[in-house]
ZAKE-720636 format. One record per residue (C-alpha): residue in three letters; x, y, z. Coordinates in pm, 1 decimal. Last residue first. Layout:
> Ala X Y Z
...
//
This chain:
> Unk 7225.6 26043.3 -5647.0
> Unk 7478.1 25766.5 -5785.8
> Unk 7757.9 25969.1 -5972.9
> Unk 7774.2 26212.1 -5657.9
> Unk 7912.1 25910.7 -5431.6
> Unk 7622.9 25858.8 -5160.5
> Unk 7784.8 25961.7 -4830.2
> Unk 7898.9 25691.4 -4545.3
> Unk 7933.3 25858.8 -4185.8
> Unk 8053.7 25559.3 -3938.6
> Unk 7995.0 25574.9 -3579.3
> Unk 8199.6 25346.8 -3358.7
> Unk 8223.9 25084.3 -3078.8
> Unk 8483.2 24898.8 -2930.7
> Unk 8460.0 24582.7 -2724.0
> Unk 8816.4 24466.8 -2572.8
> Unk 8738.1 24517.5 -2210.9
> Unk 8889.8 24758.1 -1982.2
> Unk 8597.4 25037.4 -2053.9
> Unk 8297.4 24893.8 -2221.4
> Unk 8143.6 25194.4 -2435.2
> Unk 8431.5 25324.4 -2588.0
> Unk 8357.0 25508.3 -2871.6
> Unk 8547.6 25522.9 -3238.6
> Unk 8433.6 25778.8 -3481.8
> Unk 8480.6 25660.8 -3835.3
> Unk 8488.5 25924.9 -4143.0
> Unk 8337.3 26030.1 -4436.7
> Unk 8359.2 25657.1 -4577.8
> Unk 8278.2 25672.6 -4931.9
> Unk 7927.5 25547.0 -5054.1
> Unk 7802.7 25359.8 -5405.1
> Unk 8032.4 25035.0 -5434.7
> Unk 8148.8 25094.7 -5091.2
> Unk 7813.7 24948.7 -4969.5
> Unk 8005.0 24617.7 -4944.7
> Unk 8329.8 24725.2 -4793.0
> Unk 8107.5 24927.8 -4556.9
> Unk 7952.0 24562.1 -4476.1
> Unk 8313.2 24367.7 -4418.4
> Unk 8449.5 24656.1 -4251.7
> Unk 8153.5 24690.8 -3984.6
> Unk 8192.7 24335.5 -3960.7
> Unk 8535.4 24309.6 -3878.2
> Unk 8465.7 24628.3 -3623.3
> Unk 8211.1 24492.5 -3453.5
> Unk 7989.3 24697.5 -3247.1
> Unk 7886.6 24911.4 -3524.7
> Unk 7659.4 25197.3 -3545.6
> Unk 7658.0 25295.3 -3933.9
> Unk 7523.1 25601.9 -4042.9
> Unk 7420.4 25617.5 -4412.3
> Unk 7378.4 25893.9 -4607.5
> Unk 7216.8 25997.1 -4963.3
> Unk 6977.2 25747.3 -4943.2
> Unk 7048.9 25489.6 -5236.6
> Unk 6719.0 25256.4 -5222.9
> Unk 6889.1 24985.4 -5416.3
> Unk 7208.5 24973.3 -5255.1
> Unk 7022.7 24994.6 -4926.2
> Unk 6816.4 24679.3 -5017.0
> Unk 7122.8 24508.6 -5099.3
> Unk 7293.7 24605.1 -4772.7
> Unk 6947.7 24461.7 -4590.5
> Unk 6978.5 24171.0 -4791.0
> Unk 7308.3 24083.9 -4632.8
> Unk 7183.5 24134.9 -4287.0
> Unk 7395.4 24372.8 -4118.8
> Unk 7663.3 24316.1 -3889.2
> Unk 7691.1 23947.0 -3681.3
> Unk 7772.5 24187.1 -3362.3
> Unk 7420.7 24319.1 -3375.2
> Unk 7328.1 24580.4 -3619.8
> Unk 7287.8 24959.9 -3572.9
> Unk 7190.1 25070.2 -3900.7
> Unk 7107.3 25465.7 -3973.7
> Unk 6914.3 25504.1 -4289.4
> Unk 6917.4 25891.3 -4447.5
> Unk 6723.1 26063.3 -4703.4
> Unk 6457.4 25791.6 -4703.7
> Unk 6217.9 25666.3 -4988.6
> Unk 5856.5 25659.9 -4948.3
> Unk 5663.0 25602.8 -5307.1
> Unk 5451.9 25255.0 -5164.0
> Unk 5732.7 25064.6 -5348.4
> Unk 6018.8 25282.7 -5119.0
> Unk 5830.6 25168.5 -4848.4
> Unk 5784.4 24778.1 -4955.2
> Unk 6188.3 24754.2 -5051.2
> Unk 6258.5 24908.0 -4687.0
> Unk 5990.1 24688.3 -4496.0
> Unk 6157.9 24383.5 -4586.2
> Unk 6537.2 24418.4 -4576.1
> Unk 6460.5 24603.4 -4210.2
> Unk 6352.2 24282.4 -4067.1
> Unk 6003.2 24270.2 -3859.8
> Unk 5789.7 24462.8 -3597.4
> Unk 5682.4 24821.6 -3696.3
> Unk 5771.2 25177.1 -3576.0
> Unk 5678.9 25476.8 -3685.6
> Unk 5775.8 25817.8 -3546.5
> Unk 5641.9 26167.3 -3685.5
> Unk 5386.2 26197.1 -3403.1
> Unk 5696.2 26263.6 -3132.4
> Unk 5456.4 26329.0 -2840.8
> Unk 5728.5 26220.9 -2574.7
> Unk 5492.4 25921.1 -2457.2
> Unk 5416.8 25866.4 -2818.2
> Unk 5708.4 25780.9 -2892.6
> Unk 5819.2 25584.0 -2576.7
> Unk 5508.3 25400.3 -2628.3
> Unk 5568.5 25331.2 -2945.1
> Unk 5945.5 25176.7 -2917.7
> Unk 5850.2 24982.4 -2613.6
> Unk 5588.2 24763.4 -2851.7
> Unk 5866.6 24763.1 -3093.1
> Unk 6084.4 24626.4 -2838.3
> Unk 5839.6 24367.3 -2732.8
> Unk 5766.8 24248.2 -3083.3
> Unk 6182.3 24172.9 -3129.1
> Unk 6259.2 24190.8 -3518.1
> Unk 6297.3 24556.4 -3487.8
> Unk 6190.4 24833.3 -3721.3
> Unk 6204.6 25214.6 -3725.5
> Unk 6036.4 25500.2 -3938.1
> Unk 6171.1 25865.1 -3855.3
> Unk 5979.7 26160.9 -4034.5
> Unk 6090.7 26564.1 -4090.7
> Unk 6392.9 26514.1 -3873.1
> Unk 6568.5 26770.6 -3604.2
> Unk 6322.9 26692.9 -3287.3
> Unk 6344.9 26292.7 -3391.7
> Unk 6686.0 26222.0 -3406.4
> Unk 6723.0 26121.2 -3012.8
> Unk 6402.2 25941.7 -3069.7
> Unk 6533.8 25744.0 -3391.5
> Unk 6848.5 25652.9 -3173.0
> Unk 6651.5 25529.7 -2835.0
> Unk 6373.6 25345.9 -3038.8
> Unk 6331.2 25054.6 -2814.2
> Unk 6503.3 24829.5 -3056.6
> Unk 6569.0 25005.5 -3387.6
> Unk 6741.1 24704.6 -3567.9
> Unk 6691.3 25015.7 -3882.2
> Unk 6633.5 25351.9 -3804.6
> Unk 6494.0 25484.2 -4118.5
> Unk 6508.5 25879.9 -4141.3
> Unk 6291.2 26093.1 -4339.6
> Unk 6480.5 26441.5 -4366.8
> Unk 6322.5 26782.6 -4375.4
> Unk 6437.6 26910.6 -4024.0
> Unk 6787.7 26970.3 -4141.9
> Unk 6968.3 26703.4 -4003.9
> Unk 7356.6 26633.5 -3985.1
> Unk 7338.2 26239.6 -3991.6
> Unk 7658.6 26239.9 -3877.1
> Unk 7657.5 26502.6 -3574.3
> Unk 7331.7 26315.9 -3474.5
> Unk 7499.6 25994.5 -3461.4
> Unk 7814.8 26122.4 -3266.0
> Unk 7528.0 26276.8 -3018.1
> Unk 7401.1 25920.2 -2995.1
> Unk 7728.4 25777.3 -2865.3
> Unk 7816.4 26075.3 -2634.4
> Unk 7466.7 26008.9 -2473.9
> Unk 7526.5 25614.6 -2517.5
> Unk 7875.9 25662.9 -2324.9
> Unk 7666.5 25775.2 -1981.0
> Unk 7422.5 25521.2 -2027.2
> Unk 7675.3 25236.2 -2069.2
> Unk 7443.1 24891.9 -2139.9
> Unk 7268.4 25013.8 -2457.4
> Unk 6931.1 24907.1 -2437.5
> Unk 6742.3 24597.6 -2586.3
> Unk 6398.7 24493.9 -2482.2
> Unk 6409.6 24157.4 -2308.3
> Unk 6303.5 24234.5 -1941.9
> Unk 6089.3 24558.7 -2017.6
> Unk 6270.5 24916.4 -2039.5
> Unk 6029.1 25217.2 -2059.2
> Unk 6222.6 25500.0 -2172.4
> Unk 6276.3 25869.9 -2082.9
> Unk 6422.9 26144.9 -2349.0
> Unk 6557.0 26480.5 -2206.0
> Unk 6970.0 26333.5 -2186.0
> Unk 6883.9 25938.2 -2203.6
> Unk 6619.7 25853.1 -1874.8
> Unk 6560.8 25549.6 -1772.2
> Unk 6207.2 25397.9 -1674.2
> Unk 6149.0 25031.7 -1548.7
> Unk 5882.9 24815.5 -1689.4
> Unk 5661.0 24517.4 -1629.1
> Unk 5596.3 24700.3 -1309.7
> Unk 5558.9 24535.3 -937.3
> Unk 5554.9 24202.0 -863.2
> Unk 5593.7 23870.8 -1124.1
> Unk 5524.3 23985.9 -1441.4
> Unk 5608.9 23703.7 -1663.4
> Unk 5826.0 23642.8 -1973.9
> Unk 5799.0 23283.8 -2199.7
> Unk 6005.6 23278.6 -2517.5
> Unk 6338.9 23144.6 -2349.3
> Unk 6605.3 23389.3 -2257.5
> Unk 6970.4 23315.9 -2171.9
> Unk 7065.7 23113.7 -2512.5
> Unk 7376.3 22885.1 -2435.7
> Unk 7091.0 22589.6 -2483.0
> Unk 6945.5 22269.3 -2375.5
> Unk 6589.4 22443.9 -2342.4
> Unk 6380.9 22506.0 -1983.2
> Unk 6383.2 22841.7 -2076.7
> Unk 6119.1 23043.1 -1832.4
> Unk 6142.1 23409.9 -1802.1
> Unk 6039.7 23525.8 -1500.3
> Unk 5997.7 23906.8 -1411.1
> Unk 6026.0 24126.9 -1063.8
> Unk 5991.4 24525.1 -1123.0
> Unk 6016.7 24792.7 -898.5
> Unk 6326.9 24678.1 -714.1
> Unk 6450.2 24955.8 -496.6
> Unk 6262.6 24790.2 -231.9
> Unk 6521.9 24513.5 -194.4
> Unk 6496.9 24352.9 163.2
> Unk 6139.7 24315.4 226.8
> Unk 5982.1 24312.7 -116.8
> Unk 6252.5 24064.8 -235.7
> Unk 6160.7 23827.9 52.1
> Unk 5774.9 23890.3 0.8
> Unk 5839.4 23756.1 -345.3
> Unk 6039.9 23462.1 -245.6
> Unk 5752.5 23361.6 29.1
> Unk 5527.5 23387.3 -244.7
> Unk 5717.1 23156.1 -482.7
> Unk 5798.8 22890.3 -220.1
> Unk 5897.0 22657.3 -543.7
> Unk 5905.3 22811.7 -843.6
> Unk 5654.6 22656.6 -1131.1
> Unk 5748.8 22813.0 -1492.8
> Unk 6049.0 22551.1 -1555.7
> Unk 6412.8 22623.1 -1644.2
> Unk 6393.1 22940.1 -1503.7
> Unk 6562.0 23294.2 -1573.7
> Unk 6446.1 23508.3 -1288.0
> Unk 6464.3 23920.7 -1425.3
> Unk 6529.8 24188.8 -1141.2
> Unk 6437.9 24562.8 -1254.9
> Unk 6589.2 24802.4 -1103.3
> Unk 6455.6 25151.1 -1065.4
> Unk 6723.1 25438.3 -981.5
> Unk 6576.4 25699.3 -1187.0
> Unk 6875.8 25850.3 -1353.8
> Unk 7111.9 25506.5 -1424.2
> Unk 6826.8 25275.0 -1447.1
> Unk 6888.4 24972.2 -1326.6
> Unk 6863.8 24613.4 -1480.0
> Unk 6947.1 24271.6 -1305.5
> Unk 6958.1 23941.5 -1467.5
> Unk 6995.6 23620.4 -1257.4
> Unk 7025.7 23300.6 -1402.9
> Unk 6920.6 22925.3 -1415.4
> Unk 6682.7 22919.5 -1140.7
> Unk 6536.2 22580.9 -1092.9
> Unk 6660.2 22267.6 -1035.9
> Unk 6729.7 21930.7 -1282.2
> Unk 6923.4 21910.2 -1608.5
> Unk 7161.3 21672.8 -1424.1
> Unk 7478.4 21853.7 -1600.1
> Unk 7325.1 22193.8 -1615.3
> Unk 7233.3 22206.0 -1257.8
> Unk 6972.4 22492.2 -1190.8
> Unk 6924.6 22620.6 -840.5
> Unk 6660.3 22455.9 -614.7
> Unk 6504.1 22736.3 -383.9
> Unk 6620.6 22682.5 -70.8
> Unk 6474.8 22950.5 110.6
> Unk 6775.0 23062.4 289.3
> Unk 6995.2 23005.6 -11.8
> Unk 6768.8 23176.7 -299.9
> Unk 6746.8 23476.9 -36.4
> Unk 7140.5 23497.3 -5.0
> Unk 7187.4 23468.5 -356.2
> Unk 6967.4 23715.1 -508.5
> Unk 7081.4 23984.7 -238.4
> Unk 7420.3 23953.0 -397.8
> Unk 7219.4 23987.5 -722.3
> Unk 7056.0 24307.8 -570.7
> Unk 7372.2 24448.1 -448.2
> Unk 7592.6 24414.2 -772.7
> Unk 7306.9 24532.4 -995.7
> Unk 7255.2 24829.5 -770.8
> Unk 7651.8 24906.0 -720.3
> Unk 7651.6 24960.9 -1124.6
> Unk 7887.4 24716.9 -1300.6
> Unk 8246.5 24746.7 -1421.3
> Unk 8402.4 24668.9 -1053.2
> Unk 8206.1 24312.0 -1029.2
> Unk 8144.9 24274.3 -645.1
> Unk 8085.0 23956.1 -521.2
> Unk 8102.8 23729.6 -888.2
> Unk 8138.3 23365.9 -820.4
> Unk 8336.0 23210.5 -1113.2
> Unk 8124.5 22904.1 -1288.8
> Unk 8366.5 22641.4 -1448.8
> Unk 8270.4 22593.1 -1791.4
> Unk 8638.2 22664.7 -1933.0
> Unk 8811.0 22877.0 -2223.7
> Unk 8810.8 23126.9 -1939.4
> Unk 8615.7 23100.9 -1636.0
> Unk 8234.4 23124.6 -1681.3
> Unk 8055.5 23406.2 -1543.7
> Unk 7862.3 23476.7 -1192.6
> Unk 7622.4 23347.0 -924.4
> Unk 7685.1 23150.6 -645.4
> Unk 7459.6 22943.7 -404.4
> Unk 7641.5 22761.4 -155.5
> Unk 7649.1 22377.8 -93.4
> Unk 7982.2 22314.1 -170.9
> Unk 7996.2 22559.7 -469.4
> Unk 7616.7 22550.5 -654.9
> Unk 7514.5 22696.8 -961.1
> Unk 7348.8 23039.6 -1068.6
> Unk 7458.6 23244.0 -1439.0
> Unk 7535.5 23583.7 -1424.3
> Unk 7336.2 23821.3 -1671.6
> Unk 7434.5 24178.1 -1553.0
> Unk 7310.7 24523.5 -1655.2
> Unk 7345.4 24891.8 -1596.8
> Unk 7731.9 24906.3 -1688.4
> Unk 7946.8 25163.3 -1595.0
> Unk 8098.7 25141.5 -1236.7
> Unk 8439.4 25232.0 -1370.4
> Unk 8558.2 25447.7 -1659.8
> Unk 8547.5 25778.7 -1468.2
> Unk 8592.1 26069.1 -1746.6
> Unk 8512.2 25822.7 -2009.0
> Unk 8674.2 25754.0 -2357.0
> Unk 8603.8 25889.5 -2729.8
> Unk 8818.6 25666.9 -2984.6
> Unk 9054.1 25928.1 -3163.9
> Unk 8936.5 25976.5 -3561.1
> Unk 8940.6 25690.9 -3818.8
> Unk 8923.5 25916.2 -4120.0
> Unk 9344.1 25874.5 -4196.9
> Unk 9329.1 25519.8 -4178.3
> Unk 9047.0 25495.1 -4425.3
> Unk 9310.8 25575.6 -4706.1
> Unk 9223.4 25342.5 -4946.5
> Unk 8925.8 25103.8 -4893.6
> Unk 9025.4 24706.1 -4985.9
> Unk 8846.0 24564.4 -4664.6
> Unk 8829.6 24310.1 -4409.4
> Unk 9186.4 24277.3 -4260.4
> Unk 9304.0 24648.8 -4353.7
> Unk 8945.6 24784.5 -4211.4
> Unk 8983.9 24567.9 -3925.9
> Unk 9319.8 24629.8 -3829.2
> Unk 9205.4 25044.0 -3783.0
> Unk 8922.4 24953.5 -3578.7
> Unk 9159.8 24747.7 -3363.7
> Unk 9423.5 25058.5 -3393.8
> Unk 9133.0 25261.4 -3240.7
> Unk 9070.5 25036.8 -2971.8
> Unk 9431.0 25039.4 -2881.5
> Unk 9451.2 25391.0 -2849.7
> Unk 9172.1 25419.0 -2613.8
> Unk 9325.3 25105.2 -2406.8
> Unk 9654.4 25281.6 -2357.3
> Unk 9477.3 25564.3 -2199.5
> Unk 9292.5 25352.3 -1991.9
> Unk 9659.9 25191.8 -1872.0
> Unk 9623.3 24853.2 -1952.5
> Unk 9644.8 24518.2 -1721.4
> Unk 9226.6 24599.5 -1691.8
> Unk 9215.8 24473.0 -2037.6
> Unk 9022.5 24171.7 -2082.7
> Unk 8717.1 24199.2 -1879.3
> Unk 8484.0 23912.1 -1848.8
> Unk 8683.8 23652.0 -1829.4
> Unk 8656.6 23571.8 -1470.9
> Unk 8993.3 23404.1 -1378.7
> Unk 9222.0 23692.2 -1449.5
> Unk 9042.8 23965.3 -1308.2
> Unk 8928.7 23768.7 -977.9
> Unk 9132.8 24013.8 -745.7
> Unk 8999.6 24293.9 -969.7
> Unk 9202.4 24624.3 -919.8
> Unk 9420.0 24516.9 -1240.3
> Unk 9774.4 24617.2 -1207.2
> Unk 9894.2 24861.9 -1481.4
> Unk 10095.1 24807.4 -1786.8
> Unk 10122.1 25133.9 -2035.9
> Unk 10480.6 25160.5 -1957.1
> Unk 10511.4 24819.7 -2163.0
> Unk 10735.5 24564.8 -1972.2
> Unk 11050.1 24418.4 -2105.0
> Unk 11123.0 24078.7 -2018.9
> Unk 10750.8 23960.3 -1949.0
> Unk 10819.3 23580.0 -1842.2
> Unk 10622.2 23244.8 -1905.9
> Unk 10335.9 23447.0 -2096.4
> Unk 10068.5 23204.7 -2235.1
> Unk 10066.1 23126.1 -2624.5
> Unk 9822.3 23097.6 -2897.9
> Unk 9919.4 22985.8 -3291.9
> Unk 9814.2 23087.1 -3597.5
> Unk 9762.6 22981.5 -3956.3
> Unk 9755.6 22587.5 -3964.1
> Unk 9677.8 22552.1 -3564.2
> Unk 9894.8 22509.2 -3262.0
> Unk 9762.0 22598.3 -2929.3
> Unk 9934.8 22652.0 -2582.2
> Unk 10290.0 22777.2 -2703.3
> Unk 10520.5 22898.2 -2446.4
> Unk 10589.4 23264.0 -2449.6
> Unk 10889.2 23446.8 -2288.4
> Unk 10799.2 23833.3 -2357.6
> Unk 10886.1 24177.7 -2530.4
> Unk 10656.3 24412.7 -2465.2
> Unk 10608.8 24674.9 -2713.5
> Unk 10225.5 24618.8 -2735.2
> Unk 10067.8 24436.1 -2439.4
> Unk 10081.4 24061.7 -2325.3
> Unk 9817.1 23953.3 -2127.9
> Unk 9640.8 23710.5 -2368.8
> Unk 9890.0 23624.2 -2654.6
> Unk 9843.9 23574.8 -2972.4
> Unk 10111.3 23444.3 -3218.7
> Unk 10114.0 23524.2 -3560.5
> Unk 10352.6 23253.0 -3805.3
> Unk 10632.3 23452.2 -3992.7
> Unk 10931.0 23263.0 -3779.0
> Unk 10760.1 23445.8 -3495.7
> Unk 10529.3 23694.9 -3515.4
> Unk 10373.4 23884.1 -3209.5
> Unk 9978.7 24006.5 -3110.3
> Unk 9907.2 24055.3 -2767.8
> Unk 9507.5 23988.1 -2680.4
> Unk 9262.7 24205.9 -2623.2
> Unk 8966.3 24037.4 -2866.7
> Unk 9037.9 24224.7 -3193.7
> Unk 9410.9 24186.9 -3150.5
> Unk 9645.8 24453.2 -2955.8
> Unk 9961.6 24530.3 -3121.2
> Unk 10318.7 24441.3 -3238.2
> Unk 10409.4 24212.5 -2934.1
> Unk 10781.1 24110.6 -2943.8
> Unk 10841.9 23727.0 -2880.7
> Unk 11113.7 23502.5 -2729.9
> Unk 11037.3 23103.4 -2746.1
> Unk 10917.3 22816.5 -2566.9
> Unk 10780.4 22521.8 -2747.1
> Unk 10520.3 22339.6 -2548.9
> Unk 10312.1 22298.2 -2877.3
> Unk 10514.5 22350.9 -3185.6
> Unk 10584.3 22686.1 -3386.7
> Unk 10607.0 22606.9 -3722.1
> Unk 10977.0 22503.0 -3931.7
> Unk 11088.1 22639.9 -4205.2
> Unk 11075.7 22373.1 -4473.3
> Unk 11450.5 22243.3 -4575.8
> Unk 11492.6 22282.9 -4961.2
> Unk 11503.9 21920.4 -5107.1
> Unk 11781.6 21762.8 -5158.3
> Unk 11903.3 21645.5 -5473.0
//
């Protein structure tokens, strides 16, 4: 008796037609061939493309576009000349309206895939975008290298370890582009050795620049493989002469073989250890390693959504978990009875305390350490929050924090997310006692596949 033929899966190198159904979480087109999911970078929803399979795994395949048979009406020419090499942006070939629609869909897909919650789709609002979605990033972190005896700085190319020199990034603030460009020239002129990853030799590894959108102040951080910088005095003189907008020059030492940008030692070389930035009516001091949102204009919209979600009356006690330099907590402080924030980075907490003091907020307390440690401690001392705001890293909330929230049962949880997948997984856990009121996507990073969102979770009445 003949065995039934197994359906053939995609083979590497095979060419086949594909209709793109939607964008995936990394901005690639997603289609299905012989019931197998295929990811195609650069393809857009509703396009008909001919694809060559470049990578075949058990559960999925990846392909590259050989030809576009039917173009999406949303397809546009990317304005950046190195867009297809750099990998920093994934969606410059999609109209901005198309990007906003797709980002809402990415959030929706995450809940479909990673949760069993019903009717969440109807609670996801349209993505809040920017009026002008260019020059919005206030910070750049460019690796430094050599190319034919020329100092270059940029990002590693897509799926490679080849450094792409970035001269004028269209999503970076002009000041960060200018300072990075001048620093490359200064390092070249002074013959200060740049780090060679293969040989583990040289000094300067990374140029980090951050600008205050409202103040115009620039902070320059040089990440070095060793503490000693050759011709350091000359270097600082040249920075002062050529870059008067740089108000803070900082060195961070990272001699480890690691993909992490920052090391543990940080020194101020010239000027102040911090720069000033303003959001709305609140100004913040930012040290080199302190977390601060990368798009100040959209941050105001994001935090206003948090304020709307919290719906404070002036009587609430708030926990600001993963508080950074205190931005979200201070945004809410006027309308709250008390704010308590925590973060694991000591420098951020120092900045948060100073920011609260400078603005006269006596109802704000900031401590170093994980939220899952502090929250049960405060509750055992008789202090219970009404609202918990979480703004975790891409990995989502720590499992211990989620357990602590379910034990404490605040009336409301406001979840600020930069990763829809971990958001959906965490909301699934919290759904034991909480229901989703709404999800508001916010486009913090135009032309990339990233999407932030604010999710409002209310305690189910039976668990009050």
